[in-house]
C-alpha positions in Angstrom: 99.9 59.8 67.7 99.9 59.4 71.5 102.6 60.9 73.7 105.2 58.4 75.0 107.3 58.2 78.0 111.1 57.7 77.8 112.8 57.7 81.2 115.8 55.6 82.4 117.4 55.3 85.8 120.6 53.4 86.1 122.8 52.7 89.1 126.2 51.1 88.6 129.9 51.7 88.4 132.0 53.3 85.7 133.6 50.6 83.5 136.3 53.1 82.3 137.3 56.7 82.6 135.0 59.2 80.8 135.9 60.0 77.2 135.6 63.8 76.9 135.3 65.5 73.5 134.3 68.9 72.2 132.1 69.1 69.0 132.7 71.4 66.2 130.0 73.7 67.6 132.0 73.8 70.9 129.7 71.6 72.9 131.4 69.3 75.4 130.2 65.7 75.5 131.3 63.0 78.0 130.9 59.4 76.9 130.8 57.0 79.7 130.1 53.3 80.2 128.1 52.1 83.2 128.5 48.5 84.5 125.2 47.3 85.9 125.3 43.9 87.6 122.5 41.4 88.2 122.6 38.4 90.5 120.2 35.5 90.8 120.0 31.9 91.9 119.8 29.3 89.1 116.5 27.4 89.6 117.9 24.1 88.3 121.3 23.9 90.0 120.8 26.3 92.9 124.1 28.0 92.0 124.5 31.8 92.5 124.8 33.4 89.0 125.6 36.9 87.9 125.6 38.9 84.7 126.9 42.5 84.0 125.5 44.8 81.4 127.7 47.6 80.0 125.5 50.5 79.0 126.8 53.5 77.0 125.8 56.9 78.2 126.4 60.4 76.7 126.3 63.5 78.8 126.3 67.0 77.3 127.2 70.5 78.5 127.3 71.1 82.3 126.5 67.4 82.9 129.6 66.5 80.9 131.6 68.9 83.0 130.5 67.0 86.2 131.5 63.7 84.6 134.9 65.0 83.6 135.6 66.5 87.0 134.3 63.8 89.4 134.0 60.4 87.6 136.7 57.8 87.0 136.8 54.1 86.4 135.2 52.1 89.3 133.3 55.0 90.8 129.6 54.4 91.7 127.1 56.6 89.8 123.4 57.1 89.4 122.2 58.2 85.9 118.8 59.6 85.1 118.0 60.3 81.4 116.4 58.9 78.3 117.1 56.3 75.7 118.3 57.5 72.3 118.5 55.4 69.1 120.2 56.7 66.0 121.6 55.2 62.8 124.1 56.1 60.1 126.0 54.6 57.2 129.6 53.9 58.1 131.8 55.1 55.2 134.7 52.9 56.2 132.8 49.6 56.2 129.8 50.5 54.0 127.5 49.0 56.7 124.4 50.6 58.2 125.0 51.1 62.0 122.5 51.4 64.8 123.5 53.0 68.1 121.4 52.8 71.3 122.6 54.9 74.2 121.3 56.7 77.3 121.4 60.5 77.2 122.1 61.6 80.8 120.1 64.5 82.1 121.2 64.1 85.8 124.3 62.5 87.2 124.4 61.7 91.0 127.8 60.8 92.5 
């Protein structure tokens, strides 16, 4: 199997305050949501159009500390990291759930 490349760079604003938690193994994790906007002109009508994607990001350890201390809703941020996809069976609903998120390796304020 050949080696792949998994790198993400996002620039946007925090959609809400960071959700800070500590795992059972005492690791801090910050879960943040980045709002990333896109604007374009509609080819048929000439109208200005826009769309915002809300992207889930997890930051661990020292990077989580930075998020907790300096980030809040509306603040601009640049995230560098990788995409992570995981799945599990939800015991409450009995459904199989897939989660796609960015794992932050660097956070620039």
